[in-house]
C-alpha positions as CSV (number, residue, x, y, z in Angstrom):
1,K,133.5,56.2,100.7
2,D,130.4,56.4,98.2
3,E,128.3,59.1,99.7
4,C,125.6,58.1,97.3
5,T,124.9,55.1,99.5
6,S,122.7,57.2,101.9
7,N,120.6,58.1,98.8
8,P,121.2,61.7,99.5
9,C,118.9,62.9,96.4
10,G,116.1,61.1,97.2
11,T,113.3,59.8,95.0
12,G,113.2,60.7,91.3
13,Q,117.0,61.9,91.0
14,T,119.9,59.7,90.0
15,C,123.3,60.3,92.7
16,K,126.7,59.7,91.5
17,D,130.0,60.1,93.5
18,A,132.8,61.1,91.2
19,N,135.3,60.6,94.1
20,T,134.9,58.2,96.9
21,A,138.2,59.1,98.7
22,A,137.4,59.2,102.6
23,N,138.5,62.7,102.4
24,S,136.4,63.5,99.7
25,L,132.9,64.8,100.9
26,N,129.4,66.6,99.3
27,D,131.4,66.1,95.9
28,Y,128.4,63.7,94.8
29,T,126.1,64.8,92.4
30,C,122.1,64.7,91.8
31,T,120.9,64.3,88.2
32,C,117.0,65.0,87.9
33,T,116.0,61.6,86.2
34,N,112.8,63.9,84.3
35,D,115.4,66.3,83.0
36,N,119.3,65.5,83.3
37,S,120.6,68.8,82.3
38,I,119.3,69.7,85.9
39,V,122.1,69.0,87.9
40,K,123.2,69.8,91.4
41,K,126.5,69.2,93.8
42,G,126.4,68.4,97.4
43,A,122.6,68.5,97.6
44,P,119.4,67.4,95.9
45,A,118.6,69.3,92.8
46,T,115.4,71.0,92.0
47,C,113.3,68.9,89.6
48,T,110.0,69.7,89.6
49,L,108.0,73.3,88.5
50,D,104.2,72.9,87.9
51,E,103.5,76.0,85.8
52,C,99.9,75.1,86.6
53,A,100.0,76.4,89.9
54,A,100.0,79.9,89.0
55,N,96.5,79.4,87.4
56,P,97.9,81.0,84.0
57,C,95.0,79.6,82.4
58,G,92.0,81.5,84.6
59,A,89.0,80.3,86.1
60,Q,87.3,78.8,82.7
61,Q,90.0,76.5,81.2
62,T,92.0,73.6,82.2
63,C,95.6,73.7,82.8
64,N,98.0,70.7,82.5
65,D,102.1,70.9,82.9
66,P,103.0,67.8,80.9
67,K,107.0,68.1,81.9
68,Q,106.7,70.3,85.0
69,S,110.7,70.8,84.8
70,P,112.3,74.1,85.7
71,S,114.2,74.0,82.3
72,S,111.0,73.1,80.8
73,T,109.0,76.5,80.8
74,G,105.9,77.6,78.5
75,D,104.5,74.2,77.5
76,Y,101.6,74.1,79.6
77,V,98.2,73.5,77.8
78,C,95.2,75.8,78.2
79,T,92.0,73.8,77.3
80,C,88.6,75.4,76.6
81,P,85.2,74.2,79.0
82,A,82.7,72.3,77.3
83,P,81.4,72.2,74.7
84,N,84.9,73.1,73.4
85,Q,87.4,70.9,74.7
86,A,89.1,70.5,71.5
87,I,90.0,74.1,71.5
88,T,93.5,74.4,73.2
89,S,96.6,76.6,73.6
90,T,100.1,76.1,74.9
91,G,101.9,78.3,76.8
92,S,98.9,81.2,76.8
93,P,95.2,81.0,77.8
94,A,93.1,79.5,74.7
95,T,90.5,81.8,73.0
96,C,87.4,80.1,73.8
97,T,84.8,81.5,70.9
98,G,82.3,80.3,68.3
99,G,80.3,78.8,71.2
100,S,76.4,78.5,71.1
101,N,76.0,80.1,74.6
102,D,76.3,83.9,73.9
103,E,74.2,85.9,76.7
104,C,74.0,89.2,74.8
105,A,71.7,87.0,71.9
106,S,68.6,87.9,74.2
107,S,69.9,91.7,74.5
108,P,69.8,91.8,78.1
109,C,71.3,95.6,78.2
110,G,68.5,97.1,76.3
111,A,68.4,100.2,74.2
112,G,71.3,102.8,73.9
113,Q,73.8,100.0,75.6
114,S,76.1,97.5,73.6
115,C,76.6,93.9,74.8
116,V,79.8,91.6,74.7
117,D,80.1,88.2,76.1
118,P,83.7,87.6,76.6
119,D,82.9,83.8,77.1
120,T,80.4,82.4,74.2
121,A,81.8,78.8,74.6
122,S,80.9,78.3,78.2
123,A,77.4,77.5,79.8
124,P,75.8,81.3,80.9
125,A,77.7,82.8,83.9
126,M,76.1,86.3,83.9
127,D,79.5,87.9,82.6
128,Y,78.2,89.7,79.7
129,V,79.1,93.5,80.0
130,C,76.9,96.4,79.2
131,T,78.6,99.5,77.8
132,C,76.3,102.6,77.5
133,T,76.3,104.3,73.7
134,T,75.5,107.6,75.0
135,G,77.1,108.9,78.1
136,T,79.1,107.2,80.5
137,G,78.9,103.7,82.3
138,T,79.2,99.9,82.0
139,A,78.1,96.8,84.3
140,T,78.8,93.3,84.3
141,G,75.5,90.8,84.3
142,T,72.9,93.5,84.6
143,P,72.2,97.1,82.3
144,A,74.4,100.0,83.1
145,T,73.3,103.1,84.5
146,C,74.2,105.4,82.1
147,E,75.1,109.4,83.2
148,T,75.9,112.4,81.2
149,D,77.4,115.3,83.8
150,E,76.3,118.6,82.0
151,C,78.9,120.6,84.2
152,K,81.9,118.7,82.2
153,S,81.6,121.3,79.0
154,N,81.7,124.3,81.8
155,P,78.6,125.9,80.9
156,C,78.6,128.1,83.9
157,G,81.7,129.8,82.9
158,P,85.3,130.1,84.7
159,S,84.5,132.0,87.8
160,Q,81.2,130.1,88.7
161,T,80.7,126.7,90.4
162,C,78.4,124.3,88.4
163,V,76.4,121.6,90.1
164,D,74.3,118.9,88.0
165,P,72.1,117.2,90.3
166,N,70.9,114.8,88.3
167,K,73.2,112.8,85.4
168,A,70.8,110.2,84.0
169,V,70.9,110.9,80.0
170,A,67.2,112.0,79.8
171,S,68.0,114.9,82.4
172,T,69.1,118.0,80.5
173,G,69.0,121.4,81.5
174,D,68.8,121.3,85.3
175,Y,72.3,121.7,86.1
176,T,72.6,125.1,88.4
177,C,75.6,127.7,88.2
178,S,76.4,129.8,91.9
179,C,78.6,132.5,92.0
180,Q,81.7,131.9,93.8
181,A,81.8,134.0,97.6
182,P,81.9,136.6,98.7
183,Q,79.8,137.2,95.3
184,K,75.9,135.9,95.4
185,G,73.7,134.9,92.7
186,T,72.4,131.2,91.2
187,K,70.7,130.3,87.8
188,A,69.3,127.2,87.1
189,G,70.1,126.3,83.1
190,G,73.0,129.0,82.6
191,P,75.0,131.0,84.2
192,A,74.2,133.1,87.2
193,T,74.1,137.2,87.5
194,C,76.3,137.9,90.0
195,T,76.3,140.5,92.6
196,L,78.6,141.7,95.4
197,N,77.3,144.1,98.3
198,E,80.6,145.6,100.0
199,C,78.3,146.1,103.2
200,D,78.1,142.5,103.8
201,A,81.5,142.7,105.3
202,N,80.2,145.6,107.6
203,P,82.7,148.1,106.7
204,C,81.2,150.7,108.3
205,G,81.4,149.1,112.2
206,T,78.7,149.3,115.0
207,G,76.6,152.4,115.0
208,Q,76.4,153.1,111.3
209,T,74.3,152.2,108.7
210,C,75.9,150.9,105.1
211,N,74.4,151.0,101.8
212,D,76.2,150.0,98.4
213,P,73.8,151.7,95.7
214,T,75.2,149.5,92.7
215,T,76.3,145.8,94.1
216,S,77.9,145.5,91.4
217,P,81.3,143.1,90.9
218,T,83.2,145.5,88.9
219,T,82.2,148.4,91.2
220,T,84.3,148.7,94.4
221,L,84.4,151.5,97.4
222,D,81.1,153.1,96.3
223,F,79.1,152.3,99.6
224,T,78.3,154.5,102.1
225,C,78.4,154.9,105.8
226,T,76.1,157.0,107.8
227,C,76.4,158.1,111.4
228,A,72.9,158.4,113.6
229,N,73.8,162.3,113.6
230,G,74.1,162.5,110.0
231,V,77.6,162.2,109.4
232,V,78.2,160.3,106.2
233,A,81.3,158.9,104.4
234,T,82.2,156.8,101.2
235,G,84.2,153.9,100.7
236,T,85.1,154.3,104.5
237,A,83.8,153.9,108.0
238,A,82.5,157.7,108.9
239,T,83.8,159.4,112.0
240,C,80.8,160.3,114.3
241,E,80.8,162.9,117.1
242,V,78.3,163.1,119.9
243,D,78.9,165.1,122.9
244,E,76.5,163.4,125.2
245,C,76.8,165.8,127.9
246,V,74.8,168.6,125.7
247,S,71.4,166.8,127.7
248,N,73.0,167.1,130.7
249,P,72.6,163.4,131.6
250,C,74.4,163.9,134.9
251,G,72.4,166.5,136.2
252,D,73.5,168.0,139.5
253,S,77.1,167.0,140.5
254,Q,76.5,163.6,141.4
255,H,78.7,160.5,140.9
256,D,80.9,162.3,138.8
257,Y,84.5,161.2,139.8
258,T,86.6,159.6,137.5
259,C,88.3,156.4,138.1
260,T,91.9,156.0,135.9
261,C,93.7,152.7,135.8
262,D,97.6,153.1,136.9
263,N,98.8,150.9,134.6
264,D,97.1,152.3,131.8
265,N,95.7,156.0,132.2
266,T,93.5,155.6,128.9
267,I,91.1,153.1,130.8
268,V,88.9,155.3,132.6
269,Q,85.6,154.4,134.6
270,T,83.1,157.7,134.9
271,D,79.7,158.4,136.2
272,G,79.5,154.5,137.2
273,G,80.4,154.7,140.8
274,T,82.6,152.0,140.6
275,A,86.4,151.2,140.2
276,A,87.6,150.9,136.5
277,T,88.5,147.4,135.5
278,C,92.3,147.6,134.9
279,E,94.1,144.4,134.5
280,V,93.5,140.9,132.3
281,D,95.9,138.4,132.3
282,E,95.8,136.6,129.1
283,C,97.8,133.6,129.9
284,A,95.4,132.9,132.8
285,G,93.3,130.5,130.2
286,N,97.0,128.7,129.3
287,P,96.8,129.5,125.8
288,C,100.3,128.1,125.0
289,G,99.4,124.8,126.2
290,A,101.5,122.0,127.7
291,G,105.6,122.3,126.9
292,Q,105.6,126.4,126.9
293,T,105.8,129.2,129.1
294,C,103.2,132.2,128.7
295,N,104.2,135.6,129.6
296,D,101.7,138.8,129.5
297,P,103.8,142.0,129.7
298,N,101.1,144.5,129.5
299,K,97.6,143.2,131.3
300,A,96.1,146.3,130.6
301,K,92.6,145.7,129.7
302,N,92.9,147.0,126.3
303,S,96.1,145.6,125.6
304,Q,94.9,142.3,124.2
305,H,96.9,139.8,122.1
306,D,100.2,140.7,123.6
307,Y,100.9,137.8,125.4
308,T,104.0,135.4,124.4
309,C,104.8,131.7,124.3
310,T,108.1,130.3,125.1
311,C,109.3,127.0,124.2
312,D,110.4,125.3,127.5
313,N,113.0,122.7,125.2
314,D,114.5,126.1,123.6
315,N,113.7,129.4,124.8
316,T,114.9,131.1,121.6
317,I,111.6,130.1,120.0
318,V,108.8,132.8,121.0
319,Q,105.6,132.9,119.5
320,T,103.2,136.2,120.0
321,D,99.5,135.7,120.5
322,G,99.3,132.0,120.0
323,P,101.2,128.5,120.5
324,A,104.8,128.5,119.8
325,T,106.2,125.6,116.9
326,C,108.6,123.9,119.7
327,S,108.8,120.3,118.2
328,K,110.1,119.2,114.9
329,N,111.4,115.7,114.1
330,E,113.7,115.4,111.1
331,C,113.5,112.1,110.9
332,D,109.5,112.3,109.7
333,A,110.9,112.9,106.4
334,N,112.9,109.6,106.4
335,P,116.5,111.4,105.4
336,C,118.2,107.9,106.4
337,G,116.0,105.8,103.6
338,A,115.1,101.9,103.8
339,G,117.3,100.1,105.9
340,Q,118.5,102.5,108.6
341,T,117.4,103.7,111.8
342,C,117.0,107.6,112.2
343,N,117.2,109.3,115.7
344,D,116.9,113.5,116.0
345,P,118.1,114.0,120.0
346,V,116.8,117.5,120.1
347,Q,113.6,117.9,118.0
348,T,113.2,121.8,117.7
349,P,112.9,124.1,114.6
350,K,116.2,125.5,115.1
351,S,118.3,122.3,115.8
352,V,118.7,121.2,112.1
353,G,121.0,118.4,110.6
354,D,121.5,116.7,114.2
355,F,119.6,113.6,113.3
356,T,121.6,110.2,113.1
357,C,121.3,107.1,111.1
358,T,122.2,104.1,111.9
359,C,122.9,100.9,110.2
360,T,121.7,97.0,110.9
361,N,125.6,96.9,111.1
362,G,126.4,99.4,113.3
363,V,127.5,102.2,110.8
364,V,126.5,105.6,112.2
365,T,126.4,109.0,110.7
366,T,125.3,112.3,111.7
367,G,123.0,115.0,109.2
368,T,123.1,112.6,106.5
369,S,122.2,109.1,105.1
370,A,124.7,106.1,106.2
371,T,127.0,104.3,103.8
372,C,126.1,100.8,104.9
373,E,128.5,98.1,104.4
374,I,126.8,94.1,103.7
375,D,128.9,91.7,101.9
376,E,126.5,89.4,100.4
377,C,129.3,86.3,100.3
378,L,128.5,86.0,104.2
379,A,125.1,84.3,103.6
380,T,127.2,81.7,101.3
381,P,125.1,82.3,98.2
382,C,127.3,80.1,96.1
383,Y,127.8,76.5,96.1
384,M,130.6,74.5,97.5
385,D,132.8,74.0,94.5
386,Q,132.8,77.9,94.1
387,D,134.4,80.8,95.5
388,C,132.1,84.2,96.4
389,K,133.3,87.6,96.1
390,D,131.2,90.7,96.5
391,P,132.9,93.7,94.8
392,N,130.3,96.6,96.2
393,L,129.2,96.5,99.9
394,S,126.9,99.3,99.5
395,F,123.6,98.4,101.2
396,N,121.5,99.4,98.5
397,S,124.3,97.5,95.7
398,Q,122.3,94.0,95.8
399,K,122.5,90.6,93.8
400,D,126.1,92.2,92.5
401,Y,128.3,89.2,94.1
402,V,130.1,87.0,91.8
403,C,130.4,83.2,91.8
404,T,133.4,81.8,90.2
405,C,134.2,77.9,89.8
406,K,137.4,76.5,91.6
407,S,137.6,73.9,89.1
408,D,137.9,76.5,86.3
409,M,138.2,80.3,87.1
410,T,136.9,81.3,83.7
411,I,133.6,80.2,84.8
412,K,132.1,82.6,86.7
413,S,128.2,84.0,87.4
414,T,126.9,87.6,88.8
415,G,123.9,87.4,91.4
416,T,123.4,83.4,91.6
417,P,125.5,80.0,91.7
418,A,127.7,79.4,88.6
419,T,127.2,76.3,86.8
420,C,130.3,74.6,87.1
421,S,129.7,70.8,86.2
422,K,129.1,69.2,83.0
423,N,129.4,65.5,82.3
424,E,130.1,64.6,78.8
425,C,129.4,61.3,79.5
426,D,126.0,62.2,80.1
427,A,125.2,62.0,76.2
428,N,126.5,58.6,75.8
429,P,129.2,59.4,73.5
430,C,131.1,56.0,73.6
431,G,127.7,53.5,72.8
432,A,126.7,50.3,73.9
433,G,129.1,47.8,75.5
434,Q,131.8,50.4,76.3
435,T,132.4,52.3,79.6
436,C,132.7,56.4,79.6
437,N,134.4,58.6,82.0
438,D,134.6,62.1,82.5
439,P,137.5,63.3,84.3
440,V,137.2,67.2,84.3
441,Q,133.7,68.0,84.3
442,T,133.6,71.6,83.6
443,L,131.8,73.5,80.7
444,T,135.2,74.7,79.0
445,S,136.8,71.2,79.1
446,V,135.5,68.9,76.3
447,L,136.3,66.0,74.7
448,D,138.3,64.8,77.5
449,F,136.2,62.0,78.5
450,T,137.1,58.1,77.5
451,C,135.7,55.2,76.1
452,T,137.4,51.7,77.6
453,C,136.0,48.4,75.8
454,A,135.6,45.5,78.0
455,N,139.0,44.0,76.6
456,G,140.7,47.2,77.7
457,V,141.1,49.0,74.6
458,V,140.6,52.7,75.4
459,A,140.0,55.9,72.9
460,T,139.8,59.6,74.1
461,G,137.1,62.1,73.1
462,T,136.0,59.2,70.8
463,A,134.1,55.6,71.0
464,A,137.1,53.1,71.5
465,T,137.3,50.3,68.5
466,C,136.8,47.1,71.0
467,E,137.9,43.4,69.4
468,V,135.9,40.6,67.9
469,D,137.1,37.1,68.2
470,E,136.0,35.5,64.8
471,C,136.4,32.2,66.5
472,A,133.3,32.7,68.4
473,S,131.0,31.7,65.5
474,N,133.0,28.2,65.2
475,P,133.9,28.6,61.9
476,C,136.0,25.7,61.4
477,G,133.7,23.1,62.4
478,T,134.1,19.8,64.2
479,G,137.7,18.2,64.6
480,Q,139.4,21.1,64.0
481,T,140.7,24.2,66.5
482,C,140.2,27.7,65.6
483,S,142.7,30.4,66.7
484,D,142.2,34.3,66.1
485,P,145.5,35.9,66.3
486,N,144.4,39.7,66.2
487,K,140.9,40.3,67.7
488,A,140.9,44.0,66.7
489,K,137.4,45.0,65.3
490,N,139.0,46.0,62.1
491,S,141.0,42.8,61.8
492,Q,138.6,40.4,60.0
493,H,139.4,36.9,58.3
494,D,142.5,36.3,60.1
495,Y,141.5,33.6,62.1
496,T,143.3,30.0,61.2
497,C,141.8,26.0,61.4
498,T,144.3,23.3,62.9
499,C,143.3,19.9,62.1
500,D,143.1,17.8,65.7
501,N,144.2,15.0,64.0
502,D,147.2,16.6,62.4
503,N,148.3,19.7,63.9
504,T,150.5,20.6,60.4
505,I,147.3,20.9,58.6
506,V,146.2,24.8,58.9
507,Q,143.9,26.7,57.1
508,T,143.4,30.7,57.3
509,D,139.7,32.0,57.1
510,G,138.3,28.8,56.6
511,P,138.0,24.9,57.6
512,A,141.5,23.0,56.9
513,T,141.2,19.6,54.9
514,C,142.1,16.9,57.6
515,T,140.6,13.6,55.9
516,K,143.6,11.7,53.2
517,D,142.7,7.9,52.4
518,E,146.4,6.8,50.7
519,C,144.8,3.5,50.0
520,A,142.8,5.0,47.4
521,S,145.8,5.0,45.0
522,N,146.0,1.5,45.4
523,P,149.8,1.3,46.5
524,C,149.8,-2.2,47.5
525,G,148.6,-3.8,44.3
526,A,146.0,-6.4,43.6
527,G,145.4,-9.2,46.0
528,Q,146.6,-7.1,49.2
């Protein structure tokens, strides 16, 4: 059964079925008519590839791919637009220069800027480029805005912040230097004089007067704290003592009882006539948030910031004076890598290494990336006349499968189908008038083709010597019979001519002499 009868290759390809046996299927070959080196077995070949589809010449040039064949690359032609259609380039964009449309001729960028028109051969397209010669800045189709940042030279020094509010080239000396906190001081056009007043941090506290006599960044702890009663301390807060009872503010014995908290005997309410405030539960405001338990062990008013937050999912994680860190998903760091699914069942900071990595094929590991095996041969990447083997089944080992030709095990290809077929008859080694046949069409099987003449003469690995019948041109003429006993091409001038009126008269390589009049010798004599 000739599989080519149904035209499986389609238009633009030649189909050949080398074996038309009924049990021999999908062994036909499709050969591109525009490139007979492109052959595919059991399916249509890929015959067309237009390199111009990727626009290699760019927007301003015309592209033409004359062959459009996968095996013919780099032969596309780029042609410049009018008026320079004569400028072309093969395999790369043409250089369209020398035209008369240079947009820079009118100096559109102005002074202090250079102008470049990348395509002077095309009509004006506002594609010229202006570049600042002083300062920095570029623009296409319009003059550039040139800027100079005076702060780039670090005029303020290492410990000050520089700001240039106007970066125009003509604007100089307007940068500002500012001291870094906690120091103070600014200056325009030069380094600032920085001061440090230690009193700004309120080191003396409430009820005391602070004074820093020098405010120099290099002089510290020379500030003084002065109490209202005149007590003075240098470099630290003063201890101010005032006996309020000296002025007898209570008067007679009235409202002089005291209230002392049982849970904190340092909390005392005096001269107020009211009870002391003894308890403050810091957990009342839910400072820990959802998923955590708050506990305030000491609710005394002056016992603050001692509450604890305990994670509900791990009671060993405890934080004092603030929410605890209860959740940590190890999968956030992508420990499994691409192609695997990560799962962290216990997402706490103390639960480490319990995440799992699962491959698409079901392989699972805990605490490390899995070794996923993928047999690339399962996708049948090789052709039907080839064997496939994947030597490395690792997930990150791709395109290392090997295709081996069944017809010739020495022909192999890695990561792509092998080329197993080569028909020596495609080059027409036999010439006209002979039939060519290549019984083993592999790359390593050469000169096994046969050439068969129309008369049956056969030669292997070369053109055959076919027979030539010399009688075909009728060299004997009328009244004679021509016979060529040896019709081999190299056997010439051995034909014979036999007279029809006398078959005993025979001549080789030329006409025989068939006519002889015996009366010409007058054998009868006179009178007869």
